[in-house]
N, CA, C and O atoms as a Tinker XYZ file with bonds, in Angstrom:
   360  protein
     1  N    -28.501000   26.481000   13.362000    73     2
     2  CA   -27.807000   27.337000   14.291000    64     1     3
     3  C    -26.577000   26.647000   14.855000    63     2     4     5
     4  O    -25.568000   27.305000   15.108000    81     3
     5  N    -26.635000   25.342000   15.057000    73     3     6
     6  CA   -25.492000   24.613000   15.581000    64     5     7
     7  C    -24.294000   24.685000   14.663000    63     6     8     9
     8  O    -23.160000   24.816000   15.123000    81     7
     9  N    -24.541000   24.598000   13.346000    73     7    10
    10  CA   -23.409000   24.673000   12.416000    64     9    11
    11  C    -22.814000   26.071000   12.391000    63    10    12    13
    12  O    -21.604000   26.220000   12.220000    81    11
    13  N    -23.634000   27.093000   12.557000    73    11    14
    14  CA   -23.101000   28.465000   12.629000    64    13    15
    15  C    -22.210000   28.626000   13.851000    63    14    16    17
    16  O    -21.142000   29.233000   13.769000    81    15
    17  N    -22.641000   28.087000   14.976000    73    15    18
    18  CA   -21.841000   28.166000   16.197000    64    17    19
    19  C    -20.537000   27.389000   16.022000    63    18    20    21
    20  O    -19.479000   27.848000   16.450000    81    19
    21  N    -20.611000   26.214000   15.394000    73    19    22
    22  CA   -19.406000   25.416000   15.146000    64    21    23
    23  C    -18.437000   26.193000   14.254000    63    22    24    25
    24  O    -17.233000   26.201000   14.507000    81    23
    25  N    -18.953000   26.839000   13.223000    73    23    26
    26  CA   -18.094000   27.649000   12.345000    64    25    27
    27  C    -17.452000   28.789000   13.124000    63    26    28    29
    28  O    -16.278000   29.095000   12.922000    81    27
    29  N    -18.213000   29.414000   14.008000    73    27    30
    30  CA   -17.657000   30.482000   14.849000    64    29    31
    31  C    -16.544000   29.934000   15.750000    63    30    32    33
    32  O    -15.486000   30.549000   15.880000    81    31
    33  N    -16.789000   28.784000   16.368000    73    31    34
    34  CA   -15.780000   28.171000   17.234000    64    33    35
    35  C    -14.522000   27.822000   16.444000    63    34    36    37
    36  O    -13.407000   28.034000   16.920000    81    35
    37  N    -14.701000   27.292000   15.248000    73    35    38
    38  CA   -13.559000   26.892000   14.422000    64    37    39
    39  C    -12.718000   28.093000   14.017000    63    38    40    41
    40  O    -11.514000   27.962000   13.795000    81    39
    41  N    -13.338000   29.252000   13.921000    73    39    42
    42  CA   -12.630000   30.451000   13.496000    64    41    43
    43  C    -12.026000   31.262000   14.626000    63    42    44    45
    44  O    -11.359000   32.265000   14.375000    81    43
    45  N    -12.245000   30.851000   15.854000    73    43    46
    46  CA   -11.737000   31.614000   17.002000    64    45    47
    47  C    -10.256000   31.330000   17.230000    63    46    48    49
    48  O     -9.852000   30.178000   17.390000    81    47
    49  N     -9.467000   32.373000   17.242000    73    47    50
    50  CA    -8.032000   32.234000   17.491000    64    49    51
    51  C     -7.713000   32.136000   18.975000    63    50    52    53
    52  O     -6.589000   31.800000   19.347000    81    51
    53  N     -8.684000   32.424000   19.818000    73    51    54
    54  CA    -8.441000   32.437000   21.263000    64    53    55
    55  C     -8.657000   31.075000   21.913000    63    54    56    57
    56  O     -8.355000   30.899000   23.093000    81    55
    57  N     -9.176000   30.110000   21.154000    73    55    58
    58  CA    -9.420000   28.771000   21.686000    64    57    59
    59  C     -8.504000   27.761000   21.013000    63    58    60    61
    60  O     -8.215000   27.871000   19.822000    81    59
    61  N     -8.050000   26.779000   21.779000    73    59    62
    62  CA    -7.328000   25.663000   21.172000    64    61    63
    63  C     -8.351000   24.773000   20.465000    63    62    64    65
    64  O     -9.555000   24.889000   20.696000    81    63
    65  N     -7.864000   23.898000   19.614000    73    63    66
    66  CA    -8.754000   22.956000   18.941000    64    65    67
    67  C     -9.485000   22.102000   19.968000    63    66    68    69
    68  O    -10.686000   21.865000   19.835000    81    67
    69  N     -8.775000   21.642000   20.986000    73    67    70
    70  CA    -9.409000   20.833000   22.038000    64    69    71
    71  C    -10.535000   21.594000   22.731000    63    70    72    73
    72  O    -11.612000   21.042000   22.958000    81    71
    73  N    -10.289000   22.855000   23.065000    73    71    74
    74  CA   -11.303000   23.665000   23.742000    64    73    75
    75  C    -12.519000   23.880000   22.840000    63    74    76    77
    76  O    -13.657000   23.727000   23.283000    81    75
    77  N    -12.282000   24.230000   21.591000    73    75    78
    78  CA   -13.384000   24.497000   20.661000    64    77    79
    79  C    -14.232000   23.249000   20.437000    63    78    80    81
    80  O    -15.461000   23.319000   20.438000    81    79
    81  N    -13.577000   22.115000   20.247000    73    79    82
    82  CA   -14.314000   20.867000   20.030000    64    81    83
    83  C    -15.093000   20.490000   21.297000    63    82    84    85
    84  O    -16.230000   20.028000   21.208000    81    83
    85  N    -14.493000   20.683000   22.460000    73    83    86
    86  CA   -15.196000   20.386000   23.714000    64    85    87
    87  C    -16.448000   21.223000   23.873000    63    86    88    89
    88  O    -17.500000   20.707000   24.252000    81    87
    89  N    -16.344000   22.504000   23.587000    73    87    90
    90  CA   -17.527000   23.384000   23.660000    64    89    91
    91  C    -18.586000   22.918000   22.669000    63    90    92    93
    92  O    -19.771000   22.857000   22.998000    81    91
    93  N    -18.153000   22.591000   21.458000    73    91    94
    94  CA   -19.082000   22.116000   20.419000    64    93    95
    95  C    -19.799000   20.840000   20.868000    63    94    96    97
    96  O    -21.018000   20.731000   20.732000    81    95
    97  N    -19.048000   19.883000   21.401000    73    95    98
    98  CA   -19.656000   18.611000   21.811000    64    97    99
    99  C    -20.655000   18.799000   22.949000    63    98   100   101
   100  O    -21.660000   18.092000   23.023000    81    99
   101  N    -20.378000   19.745000   23.825000    73    99   102
   102  CA   -21.252000   19.977000   24.975000    64   101   103
   103  C    -22.435000   20.890000   24.647000    63   102   104   105
   104  O    -23.502000   20.761000   25.247000    81   103
   105  N    -22.249000   21.809000   23.699000    73   103   106
   106  CA   -23.278000   22.825000   23.421000    64   105   107
   107  C    -24.146000   22.528000   22.207000    63   106   108   109
   108  O    -25.309000   22.930000   22.168000    81   107
   109  N    -23.605000   21.841000   21.230000    73   107   110
   110  CA   -24.336000   21.631000   19.974000    64   109   111
   111  C    -24.953000   20.247000   19.861000    63   110   112   113
   112  O    -25.465000   19.894000   18.799000    81   111
   113  N    -24.920000   19.467000   20.905000    73   111   114
   114  CA   -25.512000   18.126000   20.871000    64   113   115
   115  C    -26.425000   17.947000   22.074000    63   114   116   117
   116  O    -26.151000   18.438000   23.169000    81   115
   117  N    -27.514000   17.231000   21.842000    73   115   118
   118  CA   -28.392000   16.873000   22.943000    64   117   119
   119  C    -28.706000   15.392000   22.832000    63   118   120   121
   120  O    -29.242000   14.952000   21.815000    81   119
   121  N    -28.389000   14.633000   23.835000    73   119   122
   122  CA   -27.662000   15.057000   25.030000    64   121   123
   123  C    -26.215000   15.396000   24.677000    63   122   124   125
   124  O    -25.710000   14.973000   23.637000    81   123
   125  N    -25.551000   16.162000   25.548000    73   123   126
   126  CA   -24.166000   16.533000   25.275000    64   125   127
   127  C    -23.274000   15.291000   25.119000    63   126   128   129
   128  O    -23.455000   14.292000   25.815000    81   127
   129  N    -22.324000   15.374000   24.204000    73   127   130
   130  CA   -21.362000   14.293000   24.006000    64   129   131
   131  C    -20.332000   14.372000   25.135000    63   130   132   133
   132  O    -19.863000   15.462000   25.461000    81   131
   133  N    -19.975000   13.238000   25.735000    73   131   134
   134  CA   -19.004000   13.256000   26.831000    64   133   135
   135  C    -17.671000   13.885000   26.397000    63   134   136   137
   136  O    -17.224000   13.701000   25.265000    81   135
   137  N    -17.059000   14.614000   27.302000    73   135   138
   138  CA   -15.778000   15.251000   26.999000    64   137   139
   139  C    -14.667000   14.237000   26.740000    63   138   140   141
   140  O    -13.618000   14.592000   26.202000    81   139
   141  N    -14.886000   12.993000   27.114000    73   139   142
   142  CA   -13.904000   11.950000   26.798000    64   141   143
   143  C    -13.774000   11.740000   25.291000    63   142   144   145
   144  O    -12.831000   11.097000   24.830000    81   143
   145  N    -14.728000   12.287000   24.519000    73   143   146
   146  CA   -14.676000   12.169000   23.055000    64   145   147
   147  C    -13.889000   13.301000   22.400000    63   146   148   149
   148  O    -13.714000   13.285000   21.182000    81   147
   149  N    -13.411000   14.276000   23.161000    73   147   150
   150  CA   -12.668000   15.389000   22.561000    64   149   151
   151  C    -11.443000   14.881000   21.811000    63   150   152   153
   152  O    -11.256000   15.225000   20.644000    81   151
   153  N    -10.603000   14.065000   22.455000    73   151   154
   154  CA    -9.372000   13.610000   21.812000    64   153   155
   155  C     -9.653000   12.768000   20.567000    63   154   156   157
   156  O     -9.010000   12.991000   19.542000    81   155
   157  N    -10.591000   11.802000   20.609000    73   155   158
   158  CA   -10.894000   11.070000   19.378000    64   157   159
   159  C    -11.414000   11.996000   18.262000    63   158   160   161
   160  O    -11.115000   11.780000   17.088000    81   159
   161  N    -12.182000   13.012000   18.629000    73   159   162
   162  CA   -12.677000   13.954000   17.623000    64   161   163
   163  C    -11.529000   14.755000   17.016000    63   162   164   165
   164  O    -11.477000   14.945000   15.801000    81   163
   165  N    -10.617000   15.222000   17.851000    73   163   166
   166  CA    -9.447000   15.959000   17.357000    64   165   167
   167  C     -8.604000   15.052000   16.468000    63   166   168   169
   168  O     -8.157000   15.476000   15.402000    81   167
   169  N     -8.381000   13.814000   16.891000    73   167   170
   170  CA    -7.612000   12.864000   16.084000    64   169   171
   171  C     -8.295000   12.622000   14.737000    63   170   172   173
   172  O     -7.630000   12.515000   13.707000    81   171
   173  N     -9.620000   12.536000   14.755000    73   171   174
   174  CA   -10.371000   12.321000   13.512000    64   173   175
   175  C    -10.270000   13.528000   12.584000    63   174   176   177
   176  O    -10.104000   13.365000   11.375000    81   175
   177  N    -10.365000   14.723000   13.130000    73   175   178
   178  CA   -10.235000   15.945000   12.320000    64   177   179
   179  C     -8.864000   15.964000   11.645000    63   178   180   181
   180  O     -8.763000   16.230000   10.447000    81   179
   181  N     -7.818000   15.686000   12.408000    73   179   182
   182  CA    -6.463000   15.686000   11.860000    64   181   183
   183  C     -6.316000   14.620000   10.779000    63   182   184   185
   184  O     -5.736000   14.878000    9.724000    81   183
   185  N     -6.837000   13.431000   11.038000    73   183   186
   186  CA    -6.745000   12.345000   10.055000    64   185   187
   187  C     -7.465000   12.702000    8.758000    63   186   188   189
   188  O     -6.922000   12.500000    7.672000    81   187
   189  N     -8.663000   13.223000    8.863000    73   187   190
   190  CA    -9.425000   13.586000    7.657000    64   189   191
   191  C     -8.705000   14.694000    6.897000    63   190   192   193
   192  O     -8.611000   14.642000    5.671000    81   191
   193  N     -8.200000   15.687000    7.607000    73   191   194
   194  CA    -7.479000   16.780000    6.943000    64   193   195
   195  C     -6.177000   16.304000    6.296000    63   194   196   197
   196  O     -5.669000   16.948000    5.378000    81   195
   197  N     -5.635000   15.177000    6.774000    73   195   198
   198  CA    -4.420000   14.591000    6.196000    64   197   199
   199  C     -4.748000   13.504000    5.168000    63   198   200   201
   200  O     -3.879000   12.711000    4.807000    81   199
   201  N     -5.989000   13.467000    4.701000    73   199   202
   202  CA    -6.442000   12.499000    3.693000    64   201   203
   203  C     -6.351000   11.057000    4.197000    63   202   204   205
   204  O     -6.075000   10.141000    3.422000    81   203
   205  N     -6.582000   10.863000    5.495000    73   203   206
   206  CA    -6.585000    9.530000    6.096000    64   205   207
   207  C     -7.958000    9.249000    6.719000    63   206   208   209
   208  O     -8.058000    8.799000    7.860000    81   207
   209  N     -8.996000    9.522000    5.954000    73   207   210
   210  CA   -10.367000    9.437000    6.478000    64   209   211
   211  C    -10.765000    8.034000    6.916000    63   210   212   213
   212  O    -11.651000    7.881000    7.756000    81   211
   213  N    -10.126000    7.009000    6.362000    73   211   214
   214  CA   -10.470000    5.629000    6.723000    64   213   215
   215  C     -9.684000    5.116000    7.922000    63   214   216   217
   216  O     -9.895000    3.985000    8.361000    81   215
   217  N     -8.780000    5.933000    8.457000    73   215   218
   218  CA    -7.984000    5.511000    9.614000    64   217   219
   219  C     -8.882000    5.261000   10.815000    63   218   220   221
   220  O     -9.776000    6.055000   11.107000    81   219
   221  N     -8.642000    4.160000   11.505000    73   219   222
   222  CA    -9.422000    3.846000   12.700000    64   221   223
   223  C     -8.865000    4.608000   13.900000    63   222   224   225
   224  O     -7.661000    4.611000   14.155000    81   223
   225  N     -9.767000    5.246000   14.621000    73   223   226
   226  CA    -9.440000    6.046000   15.792000    64   225   227
   227  C     -9.928000    5.302000   17.027000    63   226   228   229
   228  O    -11.065000    4.834000   17.081000    81   227
   229  N     -9.049000    5.203000   18.016000    73   227   230
   230  CA    -9.396000    4.549000   19.287000    64   229   231
   231  C    -10.452000    5.374000   20.029000    63   230   232   233
   232  O    -10.341000    6.596000   20.131000    81   231
   233  N    -11.464000    4.696000   20.538000    73   231   234
   234  CA   -12.529000    5.350000   21.296000    64   233   235
   235  C    -12.282000    5.164000   22.795000    63   234   236   237
   236  O    -11.615000    4.212000   23.203000    81   235
   237  N    -12.818000    6.073000   23.613000    73   235   238
   238  CA   -12.652000    5.946000   25.069000    64   237   239
   239  C    -13.314000    4.666000   25.591000    63   238   240   241
   240  O    -14.216000    4.110000   24.965000    81   239
   241  N    -12.839000    4.221000   26.748000    73   239   242
   242  CA   -13.402000    3.044000   27.401000    64   241   243
   243  C    -14.917000    3.151000   27.498000    63   242   244   245
   244  O    -15.449000    4.170000   27.937000    81   243
   245  N    -15.604000    2.095000   27.087000    73   243   246
   246  CA   -17.051000    2.055000   27.204000    64   245   247
   247  C    -17.803000    2.633000   26.015000    63   246   248   249
   248  O    -19.028000    2.528000   25.952000    81   247
   249  N    -17.092000    3.242000   25.072000    73   247   250
   250  CA   -17.736000    3.802000   23.884000    64   249   251
   251  C    -17.355000    2.932000   22.691000    63   250   252   253
   252  O    -16.179000    2.639000   22.476000    81   251
   253  N    -18.355000    2.524000   21.921000    73   251   254
   254  CA   -18.089000    1.689000   20.758000    64   253   255
   255  C    -18.760000    2.265000   19.520000    63   254   256   257
   256  O    -19.686000    3.071000   19.606000    81   255
   257  N    -18.271000    1.833000   18.378000    73   255   258
   258  CA   -18.860000    2.180000   17.084000    64   257   259
   259  C    -19.181000    0.866000   16.391000    63   258   260   261
   260  O    -18.280000    0.125000   15.999000    81   259
   261  N    -20.449000    0.585000   16.243000    73   259   262
   262  CA   -20.901000   -0.675000   15.645000    64   261   263
   263  C    -20.236000   -1.872000   16.321000    63   262   264   265
   264  O    -19.835000   -2.831000   15.662000    81   263
   265  N    -20.126000   -1.795000   17.658000    73   263   266
   266  CA   -19.573000   -2.877000   18.449000    64   265   267
   267  C    -18.053000   -2.902000   18.529000    63   266   268   269
   268  O    -17.484000   -3.781000   19.176000    81   267
   269  N    -17.394000   -1.959000   17.888000    73   267   270
   270  CA   -15.928000   -1.923000   17.864000    64   269   271
   271  C    -15.394000   -0.803000   18.762000    63   270   272   273
   272  O    -16.040000    0.235000   18.905000    81   271
   273  N    -14.222000   -1.007000   19.366000    73   271   274
   274  CA   -13.623000    0.048000   20.196000    64   273   275
   275  C    -12.916000    1.129000   19.368000    63   274   276   277
   276  O    -12.310000    2.046000   19.923000    81   275
   277  N    -12.998000    1.015000   18.043000    73   275   278
   278  CA   -12.442000    2.033000   17.146000    64   277   279
   279  C    -13.502000    2.443000   16.140000    63   278   280   281
   280  O    -14.487000    1.737000   15.925000    81   279
   281  N    -13.277000    3.611000   15.525000    73   279   282
   282  CA   -14.195000    4.089000   14.485000    64   281   283
   283  C    -13.381000    4.781000   13.415000    63   282   284   285
   284  O    -12.354000    5.391000   13.713000    81   283
   285  N    -13.833000    4.694000   12.148000    73   283   286
   286  CA   -13.130000    5.422000   11.093000    64   285   287
   287  C    -13.222000    6.927000   11.341000    63   286   288   289
   288  O    -14.235000    7.431000   11.826000    81   287
   289  N    -12.155000    7.623000   11.002000    73   287   290
   290  CA   -12.114000    9.074000   11.205000    64   289   291
   291  C    -13.310000    9.757000   10.561000    63   290   292   293
   292  O    -13.912000   10.641000   11.169000    81   291
   293  N    -13.668000    9.362000    9.337000    73   291   294
   294  CA   -14.781000   10.016000    8.644000    64   293   295
   295  C    -16.080000    9.862000    9.422000    63   294   296   297
   296  O    -16.902000   10.778000    9.441000    81   295
   297  N    -16.277000    8.706000   10.067000    73   295   298
   298  CA   -17.521000    8.474000   10.818000    64   297   299
   299  C    -17.581000    9.363000   12.055000    63   298   300   301
   300  O    -18.644000    9.877000   12.404000    81   299
   301  N    -16.445000    9.542000   12.714000    73   299   302
   302  CA   -16.416000   10.415000   13.891000    64   301   303
   303  C    -16.720000   11.851000   13.474000    63   302   304   305
   304  O    -17.504000   12.540000   14.127000    81   303
   305  N    -16.099000   12.297000   12.389000    73   303   306
   306  CA   -16.350000   13.657000   11.891000    64   305   307
   307  C    -17.815000   13.826000   11.527000    63   306   308   309
   308  O    -18.442000   14.820000   11.893000    81   307
   309  N    -18.354000   12.859000   10.810000    73   307   310
   310  CA   -19.745000   12.949000   10.359000    64   309   311
   311  C    -20.719000   12.919000   11.532000    63   310   312   313
   312  O    -21.625000   13.749000   11.602000    81   311
   313  N    -20.544000   11.980000   12.448000    73   311   314
   314  CA   -21.516000   11.795000   13.522000    64   313   315
   315  C    -21.425000   12.858000   14.612000    63   314   316   317
   316  O    -22.362000   13.032000   15.392000    81   315
   317  N    -20.305000   13.563000   14.666000    73   315   318
   318  CA   -20.157000   14.614000   15.671000    64   317   319
   319  C    -20.198000   16.010000   15.049000    63   318   320   321
   320  O    -19.888000   17.006000   15.703000    81   319
   321  N    -20.582000   16.060000   13.788000    73   319   322
   322  CA   -20.777000   17.334000   13.084000    64   321   323
   323  C    -19.553000   18.239000   13.168000    63   322   324   325
   324  O    -19.643000   19.395000   13.581000    81   323
   325  N    -18.407000   17.692000   12.768000    73   323   326
   326  CA   -17.132000   18.396000   12.888000    64   325   327
   327  C    -16.679000   19.043000   11.580000    63   326   328   329
   328  O    -15.509000   19.395000   11.436000    81   327
   329  N    -17.585000   19.198000   10.641000    73   327   330
   330  CA   -17.240000   19.751000    9.320000    64   329   331
   331  C    -16.563000   21.115000    9.391000    63   330   332   333
   332  O    -15.756000   21.447000    8.524000    81   331
   333  N    -16.873000   21.890000   10.389000    73   331   334
   334  CA   -16.294000   23.236000   10.505000    64   333   335
   335  C    -14.775000   23.189000   10.644000    63   334   336   337
   336  O    -14.093000   24.165000   10.331000    81   335
   337  N    -14.248000   22.073000   11.107000    73   335   338
   338  CA   -12.804000   21.937000   11.304000    64   337   339
   339  C    -12.127000   21.163000   10.184000    63   338   340   341
   340  O    -10.907000   21.001000   10.189000    81   339
   341  N    -12.910000   20.685000    9.225000    73   339   342
   342  CA   -12.342000   19.929000    8.111000    64   341   343
   343  C    -12.048000   20.896000    6.974000    63   342   344   345
   344  O    -12.915000   21.648000    6.530000    81   343
   345  N    -10.801000   20.853000    6.515000    73   343   346
   346  CA   -10.380000   21.843000    5.507000    64   345   347
   347  C    -10.385000   21.309000    4.088000    63   346   348   349
   348  O     -9.975000   22.012000    3.163000    81   347
   349  N    -10.846000   20.063000    3.895000    73   347   350
   350  CA   -10.904000   19.516000    2.549000    64   349   351
   351  C    -12.360000   19.201000    2.206000    63   350   352   353
   352  O    -13.165000   18.902000    3.089000    81   351
   353  N    -12.680000   19.269000    0.944000    73   351   354
   354  CA   -14.028000   18.913000    0.485000    64   353   355
   355  C    -13.988000   17.481000   -0.012000    63   354   356   357
   356  O    -13.128000   17.111000   -0.812000    81   355
   357  N    -14.921000   16.684000    0.466000    73   355   358
   358  CA   -14.971000   15.307000    0.007000    64   357   359
   359  C    -16.395000   14.838000   -0.032000    63   358   360
   360  O    -16.657000   13.691000   -0.396000    81   359
């Protein structure tokens, strides 16, 4: 059901990408993902869609990925279930 909701959010013309991702992070995850992750998620979506999946994305203060303050775009997309916003198959 979460992926269906994400697909619905991704297809809504009335929401910005930031708004849709924020709703997804708060509604489709338990516990909800902090809204401070919206920008890194948006940056990761853009990077993956631009074929830059290995690009490191800066994480908010206090959030780390395997001990690092950055994470590869593909990992952010995968771990936050952002496939609905990715327009390439890989």
